[in-house]
N, C-alpha and C positions, 0 to 999 in steps of 0.2 A: 233388650241387652245392656248388665247395669255401666255406665258412661264414671271412670272413675278419675278424679283430681287430678291432673297431671300437677307435678312439680317443677315451678316455671323460678326464673328468676326475679318477677315481679313476686309473688308469692310470699317469701323472704329477704322481702329486703327492707332497708332499714324506713320506709312510706310506708309498707304497712300500720299498720292501725297497734299490729301488736308489738310491734317495735318498738312507734312510737309512743306508747304508752310503757316497757318497759325502759326507757330512755328519759319521760319524768319523771321516774321514780328513780332512776338511777341520780340522775341530777338531781332531786329531793335531798334524799339522803347525802349524794357528796356535799351539795351545799349548810346542809346541820352540821355535819360532821364540820365544817368551818367556821362555823359560829361556835360552837362549842369551841371547839380550838382556841379560838381568837376571842370571846369573854374567859377563859380560862388564862388566856397569858394576860385580859388589860385587868382582868381582878390579880392575878399576880401581880402585877409590877403597881394598879395602885396601893396594894395591902402595905407590901412590902418599901413603895418610894410614901409610908402615910400621908397619901394625897386629901385621903377620905377622914371623920371624926372615928374614933379609936370605936363606938358603941355599935359604928356602922361595917366592921371588917368582918362578924361572920358570918350576916346576910350578902356581904359581895364574893366573900370565900365559897355559900353556900348559892349561888346564885348558876355557877355551869355543874353545878352537878345534876337540880332540877332537871338543869337542859339537860344534859345529857340520861335520863329517862322518858323525854325526844327523842332525841336521837339514838340510839341505842331500838327505839320503834320505829323508826323511820329505816335503818339499815337494815330492819328483822320482815319491812310490807319488800327490800329490796332482794332478800336473801331468796326470799317462798318468788316471790315474780321471774328469778331469772332463770332461764330454762338449764342453762351448763350448772347449775348448781344441784339439780334435780334428778 
């Protein structure tokens, strides 16, 4: 006779390895969103208040754009890994 797995609270708890990985991916995605938002805000403050030489305006302005690629990739990993969205 084949035994079927039982649905217990332990299998679906937050401490299970699957949930732990989802939590890490979600926190990493949230952290990169905050890093991107902070870099965007700081670059605007630095440029508007002219705290750097004018020759550095473009690199500072484009830095958040470069980070946004990585931020969207982290969100993509979060989106793919979350069971509720599947």
